[in-house]
Residue, then its C-alpha position, 0 to 999 in steps of 0.5 A: m807678200r808670196t809671189e808664188w800661189p798653187s794653182l787652185p782648180p776652179m770647181q774647188t774655190g769658185i763654188r764655195g766662193r773662194c778667191p781663186r788664187c789662194g783659196q782663204g779669201h772671200l769672193f762675194k760681199g753680198f749675195l752676187t756681189l763680187n769683192q773689190r779684192c781678196e782680203a787673205c792675199g790682194l788679189d784684184y778682182s777686177f778682172a772678172d766678169p762673168a756677165d750673164g754666164p750664171a743667169f744663162f746657165v740656170i735657165c738651160f738647167a733649172c728653169v727649163p724644167s721648172v716650167a716643164l713641171g708647171v706644164w705638166l701639173e696644168v695638163q695632167f691635173q689642171p688644177a686650181w691656181w693657188v695649186h701653182l702658187l704653192v707648187t710650181i712658184p716655190f720650186m722655180f725659186l729653189t732651183c733657179i736662184p741657189p745655183l747663182r752664187p756657185l755658177k757665178g764663182w765658178l765662171v770667176a775662178s775659171q777667168y783667173f785659172y785659165k787666164a781668160e781676157e776680152g777677146k781682141l782682133v789682131r790684124a796683120a800688117a798689109p804686105a808691101a806694094g810689088p808682085a806677090n811672088a818673087e819669080t818675075v813673070r816674062s812675055p815670049 
């Protein structure tokens, strides 16, 4: 089994839905469902947790303009409801659904590339009882 792997950038592997370690295996087994491991190199994908990241980016960069188009169309032209069904809703689906998979792949590949882990609190050991300063305070 190979022990060293090339450093592949997340934009190269994640957007294409490829394994972040070898760049060959598939990252997804469905539209957004991750495989358990890479079929080419055996990398376990259990480290991956993009959470709501892809949805957040899509909401920010695709949903807001889609809704703005619908509101503008309504305010400017006041079309019949069926016009919104034919224009606004398909535009919303076309701008919101397709970017989810590449964004999720990019986030998973970034987690691997940057060795991201769950945050942990590290607390310093409590100081020993006694004076905080090594010097002794003398009274006159």
